[in-house]
C-alpha positions as CSV (number, residue, x, y, z in Angstrom):
1,M,-67.0,-101.9,8.7
2,T,-66.3,-100.4,5.3
3,L,-62.9,-99.2,4.4
4,Q,-62.4,-95.9,2.6
5,P,-62.0,-96.3,-1.2
6,A,-58.3,-95.2,-1.1
7,I,-57.6,-98.1,1.3
8,R,-59.9,-100.8,0.0
9,G,-58.1,-103.3,-2.2
10,L,-54.6,-102.5,-1.0
11,T,-52.5,-105.1,0.6
12,R,-50.8,-104.3,3.9
13,R,-47.5,-104.1,2.1
14,Q,-48.7,-101.7,-0.5
15,L,-50.3,-99.5,2.2
16,L,-47.2,-99.3,4.3
17,S,-44.9,-98.7,1.3
18,R,-47.1,-95.8,0.1
19,A,-47.2,-94.3,3.6
20,S,-43.5,-94.6,3.9
21,A,-42.9,-92.9,0.6
22,A,-45.2,-90.1,1.7
23,G,-43.2,-89.7,4.9
24,A,-46.0,-90.6,7.3
25,S,-45.1,-91.7,10.8
26,L,-48.4,-93.5,11.2
27,V,-51.1,-94.4,8.7
28,I,-54.5,-93.7,10.2
29,G,-57.6,-94.7,8.3
30,A,-61.1,-95.7,9.1
31,G,-60.6,-97.8,12.2
32,F,-57.1,-98.7,11.1
33,V,-53.7,-97.8,12.5
34,A,-50.3,-98.9,11.0
35,A,-46.7,-98.0,11.4
36,P,-44.8,-97.9,8.1
37,D,-41.4,-98.3,9.8
38,A,-42.5,-101.3,11.9
39,A,-44.3,-104.6,11.5
40,W,-47.6,-103.8,13.2
41,A,-51.0,-102.7,12.3
42,Y,-54.2,-102.7,14.4
43,E,-57.8,-102.3,13.5
44,T,-59.6,-100.5,16.2
45,A,-63.1,-101.6,17.4
46,H,-64.2,-98.8,19.8
47,L,-61.4,-96.2,19.9
48,R,-60.7,-93.7,17.1
49,P,-57.5,-94.7,15.3
50,E,-55.9,-91.4,16.3
51,T,-56.7,-92.1,20.0
52,F,-55.3,-95.6,19.8
53,A,-52.1,-94.3,18.0
54,T,-51.7,-91.7,20.8
55,L,-52.2,-94.4,23.4
56,V,-49.4,-96.5,21.8
57,R,-47.0,-93.5,21.8
58,M,-47.9,-92.7,25.4
59,A,-47.1,-96.3,26.4
60,R,-43.7,-96.2,24.7
61,D,-43.0,-92.8,26.4
62,I,-44.0,-94.2,29.9
63,Y,-41.8,-97.3,29.6
64,P,-39.3,-96.6,26.8
65,H,-37.2,-99.5,25.6
66,D,-35.4,-99.1,22.3
67,R,-35.1,-102.8,21.8
68,I,-38.8,-103.5,22.2
69,P,-40.8,-103.1,18.9
70,D,-44.0,-101.0,18.9
71,A,-46.0,-104.2,18.2
72,H,-45.5,-105.2,21.9
73,Y,-46.8,-101.9,23.1
74,V,-49.8,-102.4,20.8
75,I,-50.5,-105.7,22.5
76,A,-50.1,-104.1,25.9
77,V,-52.7,-101.4,25.3
78,K,-55.2,-103.2,23.0
79,G,-57.3,-104.2,25.9
80,Y,-58.3,-100.5,26.3
81,D,-60.1,-100.8,22.9
82,S,-63.2,-102.2,24.5
83,A,-66.8,-100.8,24.8
84,E,-66.3,-100.4,28.6
85,A,-62.9,-98.7,28.5
86,A,-63.1,-96.6,25.4
87,P,-65.0,-93.6,26.8
88,G,-62.5,-93.1,29.7
89,I,-59.6,-93.6,27.3
90,A,-60.9,-91.1,24.8
91,E,-61.5,-88.6,27.7
92,G,-57.9,-89.2,29.0
93,I,-56.3,-88.8,25.6
94,A,-58.3,-85.6,25.1
95,A,-56.8,-84.3,28.4
96,L,-53.4,-85.4,27.2
97,D,-53.9,-83.5,23.9
98,A,-55.1,-80.4,25.9
99,A,-51.9,-80.6,28.0
100,A,-49.9,-80.8,24.8
101,Q,-51.7,-77.8,23.3
102,A,-51.1,-75.8,26.6
103,G,-47.4,-76.4,25.9
104,G,-47.7,-75.1,22.4
105,F,-47.9,-78.4,20.5
106,P,-50.8,-79.4,18.2
107,S,-51.4,-82.7,20.0
108,Y,-49.5,-85.2,22.0
109,L,-49.0,-87.5,18.9
110,D,-47.7,-84.6,16.9
111,T,-45.1,-83.6,19.6
112,G,-41.8,-84.6,17.9
113,W,-39.3,-84.6,20.7
114,E,-39.5,-87.3,23.4
115,R,-38.3,-84.8,26.0
116,D,-41.4,-82.6,25.3
117,R,-43.7,-85.6,25.5
118,V,-42.3,-86.6,28.8
119,D,-42.9,-83.1,30.1
120,I,-46.5,-83.4,29.0
121,L,-46.8,-86.7,30.7
122,R,-45.4,-85.3,33.9
123,S,-48.0,-82.6,33.9
124,I,-50.8,-85.3,34.0
125,E,-49.0,-88.0,36.1
126,D,-51.2,-87.5,39.1
127,S,-54.4,-88.1,37.1
128,A,-56.3,-91.4,37.4
129,F,-56.0,-91.9,33.6
130,F,-52.2,-91.8,33.7
131,Q,-52.0,-94.1,36.7
132,T,-54.4,-96.5,35.0
133,I,-52.3,-96.7,31.8
134,R,-49.0,-96.8,33.7
135,G,-50.2,-99.6,36.0
136,G,-51.7,-101.6,33.2
137,L,-48.5,-101.4,31.3
138,V,-46.5,-103.1,34.1
139,T,-48.3,-106.4,33.4
140,G,-49.5,-105.7,29.8
141,L,-46.0,-105.1,28.5
142,Y,-43.7,-107.1,30.8
143,N,-45.8,-110.3,31.0
144,Q,-45.4,-110.9,27.3
145,K,-43.2,-113.9,26.9
146,A,-41.9,-112.5,23.6
147,V,-40.2,-109.6,25.5
148,W,-38.6,-111.7,28.2
149,P,-35.5,-112.7,26.1
150,I,-34.8,-109.0,25.4
151,F,-34.2,-108.5,29.2
152,G,-32.5,-111.9,29.7
153,Y,-35.4,-113.3,31.7
154,E,-35.9,-117.0,31.1
155,G,-39.3,-117.3,32.7
156,E,-40.5,-119.1,35.8
157,S,-38.1,-121.7,37.1
158,Y,-40.1,-123.8,39.6
159,S,-41.2,-126.3,37.0
160,Q,-37.6,-126.8,36.0
161,G,-36.0,-127.3,39.4
162,G,-35.6,-123.7,40.5
163,Y,-33.0,-121.0,39.7
164,I,-30.1,-122.4,41.8
165,E,-29.8,-125.5,39.5
166,R,-30.3,-123.4,36.4
167,G,-27.4,-120.9,36.9
168,F,-29.3,-118.1,38.6
169,N,-26.0,-116.0,38.5
170,D,-25.5,-116.2,34.8
171,I,-27.0,-112.7,34.1
172,D,-24.4,-110.6,32.4
173,W,-26.3,-107.3,32.2
174,L,-26.7,-106.8,35.9
């Protein structure tokens, strides 16, 4: 894959700082998606970068957690960037964008208010596409060991003698 001349030769730091200065919410280039306000970037293999960026935004809107960085949502959905899944994902994102346009927005990704995006998601929540993404996020997002401490989950306990001996009642957020 060849990068566009404007992107070739830039370090990740330079690219993100230029995008941030330009006020971009996402930098989308030839097969490349990056967030200037977060520490993640992803080079797509089979999905268009705009499609992947929309998928990440959709994932965050389905399971919103302010304390979980976008990078974990990227990890949760990057499995959809495969030759087998890409056509169905592209079709589903096109339907999501069509639903956004029916609501008067240019696209789902360009819909600024979370409340508006949730309304768009509710309009497609019975679709197979939505249910596939929602179901995949349950394991794709919450099975990441890096997010467990955010929720106070210490992992499986069997190998360490069980929960009773490890203070199963020490959860302060419940």
